[in-house]
C-alpha positions as CSV (number, residue, x, y, z in Angstrom):
1,X,-39.7,13.9,4.2
2,X,-39.4,11.7,1.1
3,X,-37.9,8.9,3.3
4,X,-40.9,8.8,5.5
5,X,-43.4,8.2,2.6
6,X,-41.2,6.2,0.3
7,X,-42.1,2.7,1.6
8,X,-45.8,3.5,1.5
9,X,-45.5,5.0,-1.9
10,X,-43.6,1.9,-3.1
11,X,-46.3,-0.4,-1.8
12,X,-48.9,1.7,-3.4
13,X,-47.0,1.7,-6.7
14,X,-46.7,-2.1,-6.5
15,X,-50.5,-2.5,-5.8
16,X,-51.4,-0.3,-8.7
17,X,-49.0,-2.2,-10.9
18,X,-50.5,-5.5,-9.8
19,X,-54.0,-4.4,-10.7
20,X,-52.8,-3.1,-14.1
21,X,-50.9,-6.3,-14.7
22,X,-54.1,-8.3,-14.1
23,X,-56.0,-6.1,-16.5
24,X,-53.2,-6.5,-19.0
25,X,-53.2,-10.3,-18.6
26,X,-56.9,-10.4,-19.3
27,X,-56.5,-8.2,-22.4
28,X,-53.7,-10.4,-23.7
29,X,-55.7,-13.5,-23.0
30,X,-58.6,-12.1,-25.0
31,X,-56.3,-11.2,-27.9
32,X,-54.6,-14.6,-27.8
33,X,-58.0,-16.4,-27.7
34,X,-59.2,-14.6,-30.7
35,X,-56.0,-15.5,-32.6
36,X,-55.2,-11.8,-33.1
37,X,-51.8,-11.1,-34.4
38,X,-51.1,-8.4,-31.9
39,X,-51.2,-10.7,-28.8
40,X,-47.4,-11.1,-28.7
41,X,-46.8,-7.4,-28.9
42,X,-49.4,-6.6,-26.2
43,X,-47.9,-9.3,-23.9
44,X,-44.4,-7.8,-24.4
45,X,-45.7,-4.3,-23.7
46,X,-47.5,-5.3,-20.5
47,X,-44.5,-7.4,-19.3
48,X,-42.2,-4.5,-20.0
49,X,-44.3,-2.0,-18.0
50,X,-44.3,-4.3,-15.0
51,X,-40.5,-4.6,-15.2
52,X,-40.3,-0.8,-15.5
53,X,-42.2,-0.4,-12.2
54,X,-39.7,-2.5,-10.4
55,X,-36.7,-0.8,-12.0
56,X,-38.0,2.7,-11.2
57,X,-38.5,1.8,-7.6
58,X,-34.9,0.5,-7.4
59,X,-33.5,3.6,-9.1
60,X,-35.4,6.0,-6.9
61,X,-34.4,4.1,-3.8
62,X,-30.7,4.4,-4.8
63,X,-31.0,8.0,-5.9
64,X,-32.4,9.2,-2.5
65,X,-30.0,6.9,-0.6
66,X,-32.8,4.9,1.0
């Protein structure tokens, strides 16, 4: 049953990740534009979360043998 929904769930996860990445990019841009010291940390956090989404998808795919 998981195999039937996995591709759809993966696409949904990527779409949500893309939306959140755009929101994060705007937030980092605002911090960077205001010369706030936390801009680098915020950028690293958002970039790390995007990488996490891709890694989780790959791990789940290999775990279920898809």
